N, C-alpha and C positions, 0 to 999 in steps of 0.2 A: 564619704565625708572627707573634706580636704584636710591636709595636715595643719596643725596648729600655727606654725609660722606664717602660712599664707593668710589665715584669718586675721592674725595679729597685724600683718602688714596692711591688709585691706582696711582694718579698723583705723590704724594710724593715718593712712592716706586719706581716709574719709574725714577724719577730725582735723586734718591740716597739721598734725604734729610732725609728720615726716618732712613737710616743707619747711617748718620752723627749725627743725634740727639741722637741715642742710644750710639754711641761711645763717644760723649761728656759727656753724663750722666754717663757712666761707668768709665770714666777716673777719676772722683772725688771719686769713692768708694774706701775705704781702711782705715785701722786704722792708724792714724798719730802717729809719734814717740812722746814719752813723753817729750823729750827735744830736742832742736835744736842740731843736731850732723851731722857728715859727714859720717854716716853709709849708704852708697849708694850701697853696693854690697850684694847680697843675695846668701848665700851658704846653700845647703841642704845636709844632711847626713842621712844614714840609720844606726840604732843601733840595736844590738841584745837585747833580753829581759833583760838579766842580767845587761848590761850596762845602759839601759834605766831606770830600777828600781833603780839602784844606783844613777843615776842622779836625779830622782824624790825624793829619800830620802834626798839627799843633798839640793835640792831646797825647801823642806818643811820648811826650816829655813829662810823664807822670802827672798829667792834669785830667780831671774828670770833665766830660762833655758838659754836664749840667752846670758845673761851676764856671767853666769858660763862658758859656752862653749867658749865665746870670750876670757875671762881671761885665761882659760886653754890653748887655742891655742897660745896666746901671751907668756905664760910661756914656752910652748914647743919650740916655735921658738927661744926664748932667749937662752934656754939651748942648742939648736942645733947649735947655732952660726950663725943664719941667720941675716944679718945686717938690721937695721931699715932704713927707708927712709932717715932720717936726717943723719945717719952714712954714707950713700953712697955719700952725697953731699960733705963731708969733704975730 
């Protein structure tokens, strides 16, 4: 007769409870934002070595990479004439 923990583990695996337990536990993993914001969209980009090195050199002056990229994107969109969300409502 197998030990009781093995039977219990097999029962939970068969019911799907073990999978749900892992999913609930993994859902809470992650680094929280430093402040309450509405930053809910994740965008990733690949950079060449030269551009990445220049970004790191600029970020050495106590700037975060994400903040620098976000501000640069906002400045680019403003100069390109893309309207902001509040401009569309008017």
